[in-house]
N, C-alpha and C positions, 0 to 999 in steps of 0.2 A: 593712202600712205600709212594708214595706221598698222596694217599687217606687217609691211617690211619694217618698220620701226620696232615693233614687238618682236619679230624675228631676231633683229639686230641685238636687242636686249637679251634675247635668249641666248643666242650664241655667245654674247660677252659671258654670260654666267656660267656658260660650261667651259669657256676659254680660261676663266678664273679659276674653277674648280680643277682643270687639268693642270694649270699652274702649280696649284696648291698641292695636288697629289705627287706631281714630280719634285716639287721642293722637298717633301717628307722623304720621298724613296732617295734622294742625292745625299741627304744629310744622314740618313740613317741606314742605307744600305750595308755599311761596314758593321752593323749589329750582326748581320746573318753570320758571321764567321766566329762570332764569340761564342763561348763555352758557358757551361752552367756554373754558377758562382754563389758563394755566400748561401743565404737561406734556400737556394735552389735546391741543394743536397737535400735539406728535411722535406720541403715542400712539393718536390718533383722526382728525384732521383730515389731516395727512399720511401717514398710513398706509395705503399701497395695498393692503395684503394683507387688510384687513378686507372689501374690496370683492368678494371671490369665494372662496367655499369651497373652490375647488382649491387654495389655499394652506396648508390644515390641517396635512398632513404636515409643511410647512416650518415651523410653529410650534413642533414639538418638536426643532428641530436648530438655533434661532437664539435670541438673546436678544430681549428684548420688542420692539425696533425690527426685528426680522429682518434685522440688518446683520450685518456681519462679527465675528468673534469677538474677544474681548479688549477691547470697548468698554465694556460695561456689566456690572453684577453682577445684574441681574435677568432672571430665566428663569420666565416666567408664562403658557404656552401657554394656558390657558383663559381668560385676559384677552381675547387677540385673538379667540378665539371667540364670547364674549359680545358683543365689538364687532361681529362679522360678522353675528351674529343681530339685535343692534340695528339695524344699518345696512339690512339687508334688510326687517325688520318695519316700520320708521318711514320708509321709502323714500329712504335717503340720511342725510346728516349733520345730522338735526334734533336740536338740543340739548335740546329739551324731553323727547324720548324717551328719550334715554340718561340724563336725570336722572330720569325716571319709572322706569326699569329699576333704577336706585339706590335708589329710596326702596322699591320693591317688594321688592328682597333685604333692606332693613332691616326691613321688615314681618316677611318670614320669619324672620329672626334673632329679633326680638323675641318672635314666638310660640314658638319653640323655647326662648328662656331661661324662659319661663312653664312649658313642659312640663318642661324639664329640672330647674327648681327644685323643681317638685312630685315629681318622682322621686327626687331628694336627700332630700328631707323624708321620704318613703316609707321609703326605705332607711335613714334616720336613725331609724327608729322613732317619727316625729313625723307628725301629721296635719296638712295645710293647713287652716288656717281656713275655716270655712263661712260667714264673714261676707263681706260685700261687700269689705273691706280685708283682703286674705289675704297670707301671704308671697310667694307666686309673682306675684301681682298687684303688690305693690310692688316686686319686684325686676325685673320687667319693664318697669314704667313708669318706673322711675329709668333704666334702661338705654335706653329708647326717646327720652327727652327730655333724655338728658345733654348738656350743650353741648360736651363733649370729643369727641363723636361727629359733630359737624356738618362737619368737614373731610372724614371718610370718606363722607358722604351727598352734600353739596352740591358735591364735587369728582368729576367723572366718572372721572378717572384713578384714583380709589380703588377701582375694582371689584374688583380683587385682594383688598383687605381684607374687602369685604363677601361676596365668594363663598368665600374659604377660610374664612371664619367660619361661614357658613351650612352647608357640607358638613363642616367640623369637628363642628359641634353635631348634625348628622344622624348623623354617625357616632358620637358620644359616646351620642345617645339610643339608637341600635339595640344599641349596646355593653351599654348598662345593660339592655336588654330581653333580651339573649340569655343563655340559661340553660346553654348547652353550647357547646363549640367546634363551629364549621362548622354550627351550625344555621342557619335562615334569617335572623335578626335578626344574627347574627354575621357573615354573608356580606355582608348590607347594610352594616354598620358598615365592613368591610374596602373596599367598593366605594367608599363616600362619602369614606374616608380618601384613596383613590387619586385621586379627583378633586379634594379639598382640597389634596393637596400639589402637584398642578401648577397650582392656582390661585395659590399664594404658597408659597414655602419655608417662612414659620413655621408652617406646617401640622404641620411634623416634631415640633412641642412637644406635639402631641396624644397621641402615644405615650407620654409619662411621665405625662400627665394621665390616661389610660386605665389605666395599671399603678396609679398613685395611687389611682385610684377604686377598683379590685378591693381593693387593699390596705387602705383604709380600710373599705369596706363588706361585702368579701367575703373577708377573710382566712381565715375558717374553711372555705369552700367550695373553695378552690384548694389544689391541689398542685403539685410541681415540673413533673411532666410535663404537666398541663393548662395551667400558665403558659407552658410552652414553646410548647405547640400555639396557645395563644390568641393570643400575640403573634407569633408565627412570620410569617404573612402580611404584618403590618404592617411587620416588619423587612424582609421582600423588597421590598416597595414602596419603602422609604426608599432601599435600595440601587439599585433600579432608577432612581429619581428621580435620584440622586447621579451615577450613570453618565451619564445623558442631560443632566445639568446640566453637567458638566465637559466633555462633548462641545461642547455648545452655547456655553458661554463660553470654553472654553480653560482652566478651573480652577473652583475653588469660589467664590471672590471675586477675580478676578484684579486689578481695578482698586483701588489704594489712594487713597482720596479725601483722607486725610489724613496724608500723608507728613511732615508738619511734626512729628508726635508719634512720640517713640521708644516702644519697647515696654513699659517702665515706666509711661510716662504713659498709655498705652492702657489698661493694666491698672487703675490707681489711679483713672482717671475713670469707671470703672464705678460705683462707689460713689454719687459725686454726681448721675450721669445717672439711676439708678435712683430716687433720692430726688426727682429733678426731676419724674420720672414720677408718684410718689405724691403729690406736691404739687398737679399739674394735675389728678389725679383728683380729689382730695378738695376743691380750691379751684379750679374751672374758670374763671378769669379773666384777661385780658390774653392770651386765645389768640391765636396768631401762625401765619401761614403758613411762616414762615421764621425759626427761632431761631437766632441766632447762637452759635456754639460757643465757649464761655470756659472752657477747661479748667483743672484744677489741675495744677501741675508738682511738688508737694511732699506729703508725707504730713502735714506740720507745718502746712498752711494750714487756717485755721479752718474754711472750707466743706467740707473733706475730713473733718476731725474731726467737724464737727457732723453729717455726712451719715453718717458712720461709726456715731456714737451712735444715730441714726434706724434704721440697719439693727438695731443691737442690740436696740432696742426691738421692731422688726417681728419679728425671730427669737423672742423671748419672747412676743408676741402669738400667732405661729404655733403655738408649743408648747402655749400655755393653750387655744386653741381646739381643737386636736388632741384635748386631753384632755376639753375640755367640751362642744364643739358641732362635729360632724363636717361638717355641712353649711357653716358658716361657715368651716371650715379648708379645705375644698375652693374655697370662694369666694376665700380669700385666696391660694391656690394658682392658680387661674385667672387672677388678677392677676400673679402672679410668673412662673409658667413660659412663657407667651407672650411676655414681655418680654425674656426671655434672648438670643435672636438678635439683637435691637436695640441691644444693648448693646456690640455688637462696633463699635467706631467705624470701624476701617479697612474693614469691608465695606459701610458705609451710603454714600448719597450725602453731597453737601455739608451738607444738612441734617440734622445727626445726631440732633437731637430733633424728633419730630414727633407732633401730636396725634393722626393716624391710627393710630399704634402701639398707642393705648390702647383702639381699638374693641372688641376682644375682652376685654383685661383689664378693662375697664368691666362686663362682664357679672358678674365677681367681685365689684366694688363693689356691684352692685345686690343681689346675693345676701346679702352680709354686712349691707347695710342692711336688706333685708327680714327678715333674721333678728330685728332688734330687736323684731319683732311676735310672735314667738314666746315673748316674755316674757308676753304673754296667757295662755298655756297653762301658766303656772307659777303661776297664781293670783294674779298682779298685775294684776288687771283695773283698778285704779285709773290705770294707766298708759297705759290704750288711748286715752283722750282726749287727753292731751297729745302723744302719738305721732302721732296721726292730724293734730294740727294741724300738726306739724313736717313730717310727710310732704308734706301738702298745700301748705304753704308752699314747700318745697324744691322739689317739683314745678312749682310755679307760677314760682320764679325761674328754674329749669333751662329751662323751655319758653320763657320770654321771652329769655333768653341764647341759647338755640339758634336762634330766630327771627331775632334781631338777626345772630348770627354767619353765618347763611345769607345773609343779605343782602350781607355782605362779599365773598362769592364770587360775587356777581352778574356781574361783569366784571373784565378786567384791570385797570382804571383804579382800581376801588373797592378789589379785592384787594391791590393792590401799594401803593396810597396808604395804607391801613391797615398795612399790612407794614412801610413804611418809617419810619412814625411810631412802631412800636414796635421796630424794629430799625434805629436810625439809623446804627449803625456797620457795618452789613451792605451789603456790596457787592453781593451778588446782588439783595437789595430794590430797591435804588436801580437798579440794572441793568434789573430787570424794569419798573420804574415808568417809567424812560427810554423803553421800547420802547412801553408803553402812550399814553405822551404823544405818541411819534412817530406812533403810529395814529391818535390823535386828531386830529393836525394842529398841535399846539402845538410847534412844532420848536425853539423857542429855550429853552423851559423843558426839554424832553426833552435837549438837547446840554447844558446846563447841569447836570442830573441825571447824566447819563452821564459827564461829567468827573469830578464827585464820586466816582462808582463807581470810575472808574480811580484816583482818588488814594487810595482805600482799599484797591485791589487792583491796584496797577500792573502786575502780571504776569499778570493774568486775561485771557483772550483776548476772551472775550463782550462786555464793555463796550466795548472798542476796535472789535469788529466792529458793535454796535448804534450807536456814536456814527458810525461811518461811513455807516449807513443813513439816519441822520438828517441828516448833512450833504450826502449825495447828494439827499434829498428836498428840501433848502434849495438846491439848484443848486451847491453846492461840491464838484464832482467830484473835483478834485485832492486835498483834504484827504479826501473819501471814501475814494478810492483808497489813500492813505497808511495810513489808519485799519485798513481791510481787509488790508493788507499786514503790518501789524503784528501783527493777530489771527492770521494764517496763521503767522507767526514764533512766536509765543507758544504756540499751539495744539499739541496732539499731532497726528502725522502721519495721524490717522484721523478728524479732523473736518472733515466735508463742508460745513458751512454757511459759514465764511470764504471758501472758494473759489467757491461760488455768490454770495455776495454781492459778492466781487471782479470777477466776471464781469459781474455786473449792472451795476456801476458803469463799467466798461470798455466795455460795449455802449452805454449811455447817452453815452459820449465818442464812440461810434462808432469805436472800437478794436476791431474785430470779431474779429481775429486774436488778440489779448489775451483777448478773452471766450471764444473758442473754446478757447484754452489752459487757460484756469482750469474750464471746465465738464468738459472731458476730465480734467483732476487730479481733479475732484470723483467722476466716473465710476470712476476708477481705486479710489477709496475705496469707493463703493458703486455697483457695476455696475447694479444694479436699481433705481435710483432713477428713477422716471418723469418727475419734475419736472426732474432734470438733462438728461434726453434730449430732453425737451421745449424746455428752453431753449437746449440746443445746437441744435436744429433752427432755432428762431428766428434765433440767431445766424447759421447758415448761409443762412438767407434773407435776412438783412441784407446778407450778402457777396455773394449772388448765386449760391451754390451750391445749387440748388434739388434736384438729386438726392439730395445729403448730407441736405438739410433732411428730404425726404421718408423717407429711410431711419432718421433719428432718430426723426421722429414715429411711424414704423409701430413701431419698438421700445418707444416710450413705450406705445402702444396695446396692444402684446402684455401689458406689465405691468398696466397698468390701462385695460382695454377700454372702460369706460364714461366715459372723460373726454372731454365734450363739446368742451372748450377746444382740445384735441388734434386731435379730428375736424375741427373748423372750420379750424383752421389746415392741416391736411392737404388739406382741399378747396380752400382759397385757392390753396396751391401747385400742385394738380393744375390748376385754374382758369387761374392764371397760365402754365401750360406749355401750355395748350390743350386739356388732356384733360377736358373737360367731364362726359363721362360718369362717371369717377372722381370728381370733384368732387361731382357731384350724389349720388353713392352716400354719399360720407362724410357729407353733410348730412342724408341720410335715414336714416342710422345714428344721428347725434346726436339726430335728432328722435324715433326710437324711445326712445331713452333719456330725453329730456326733450322731450315734446311741445309745450310752451308757450315753449320758449326763442326769445325774439324774434330775438336775433343769427343763429340758425342759419336761421329762417325767411328773414330779409332775405338772408343769403348765398345761399341756395337760390333765392330769387327772381331776384337778379341773375344767377347761372349759367343760369337758364331764360331770361331776357332773351337772353343770348349765345346759346343754343341755338335760341332763336327761338319757344319755347313760351310766348307772351305771355298765353294766358288762364290756364295754371297759375301763372306768375309772378304776375298779379295776385291770384291767391288766396294766395300766400304773403305778398305785402305786405299784404293784408287781415288776414292773421293775426297779422302783427307790430302792426299797429294796433289789433287786437282786445285783445292781451296789453298794449301800451304805446301807449294812443291818442295820447300826445305824441311819439312817436317822429318827428323831423323827417325823417329819412332815409327812413323807410318811405313818408311821404306824398310826400316828391319822387320817389322812385323809382317809387311808383303813377302819378304824374303823367307820367313818362317813359313809361311802358308805355301809358298812354292816348294820349298824343300819337303813339307810334309805330303805334297802331292807328287814329288819325284820329279818335279821340273827343276833341276839343279841349275840349268843354264840362266833361267828367270830368276832362281834365288841369288845366283852369284851376281847378277846384275844390280839387283836391289842392294845388296849389301855393299857392292862398291859405290853405289850412288849415295848410300849413306856414310861412307868414309871419305866422299868427297865433300861432304858437308862438314864431317868432323874426322880427320884422319886418326885421331887419337881415342875413338870410341871403341871401348873393350869389347861389348855385345857384338858390334857388327864384325870386328877383326875376328874373334873367335868363331862365329857362325859363318863367315867367309871361308875360313881355313877348314871348318868342318864339311862346308859344301863342296869345295874342291875336292877334299879326301873322297867324300861319298860319290862324286861325280867319276873320280878315278877307279873307283870300286865298280 
């Protein structure tokens, strides 16, 4: 009878895991339709380094944006490697593919939560329930659908959170399995820790968790020599990471995002910040993409004293759990220890509190919640029914909350519209909402919103810069140039974007010398920015310096070889210089990258006309029409080729097709009349 019972247990585990995976896809499926938002633009869309695996060595010597040292506090090489893989697997910047990978990582983490909770219970001399509702199932389901995790899953830029958690749990899982130092499981644990720490710096907190696990469950087995050997590889990895991080950033955390707080204020704000995390974990409502920091300035403020009291209660609870329930105690430590790095306000971004920082800690919350079902094993069977009802109710409420929160992350307009309502005194939320309105074309509302952002933060460069963009879109170039200039004055000397935007405004004003000057200033900040090289090339074209333009386009292509826009512009410059062979070569390279790009087919067709290869030109214009049937330029160009070949019936047909698209097109009308006249002759 032993084998059937083991088979039943095995089947229950598989059933539980199927339930967990299904739950993740039910609540997070709507993420797949979401767009790139927020930092996705910098980390993914404008990140040239994810387009080619040759840049992998550079990932370990630069910050997350692979820019110059001293600009960011974030060193996460694995993030860009994951983006590289996504880029190549899904054939470019496909938002759904990047979101799908986030969901898959969450599935993996949720499965590991189930397995690790099972291991905790085993080592705690407890047995998981054989019923459908078991402690590991409860813990993993609560984690899977908790609304606090929506940000980490629905936002592509949160891949470091997901990856470091996954590899940290893998490391912990193999650490639990290892029986002695340097056995197979121990080596796997070390290897996964190595990956985790290069995913995100918070993974360094895994080391104290491993030590704590051994102390709680293996205190009898370990002696000083074994402890030293057991943790030495992890300590070496931490040292290696710190060396590479300092080299890449120019310091541990060189940028102080909150200089307005003195050292004493930084220290005392740790307590209310920690309590705020506990509050959101217990009651995940009014979730926000950008919480405005309202620091305490004195230890006699009510919020500080109340938070200090809550910390006292938390410490007492930890002591009681350590004595009574080792698994729940470890759950509490999984909440606490990973939060320690994000309590250092100066090392964080402007958004000091963030939902995503609770992704790993919410695992501890799930484990503690699941422990409620261990009461059943204490012969209190009468509590099983009400606990199950409570669990199902919370699961339902959490799932609905997550689905709704995922929708907020759908696009920039919905995200920042929600954020500004919840943070009306936050300049950053208004700034980003103004950008979203500009992209939508609602320029008056955008300008009004950005002016309000400037009122809240007059010394911030970003709202001035974005106001300049909105004013430029509206046609007020003088005001736009003024705002961009203010943004440059207020920004640090290492900010690329204001120079780029000022150059764009100057180019619109046809001040090409001024535009060139600003693009060159941008390239002094970031010499490997392909967009700056491309725009500088465009400015040289407008100025008439075609040789300089060719040089800049070629540099842009060395940085990002698969940019079809640069290939097309380089082809146009070659064609303008009369070098048709070089122009055609650029168009052909662009078509190998994107075979259905209508613009490239059209440009190639025009070059082939000039070369005299009319038959191949006809094929290219037909390719344009195949991709874009209502492309009036392609119909007109095809008509011109037919007319050159003397096939006036075909030419007339194409010009008539063009006029059906736009009856007022002068070129099509004139050439139709000319073709009719030639046919009569």
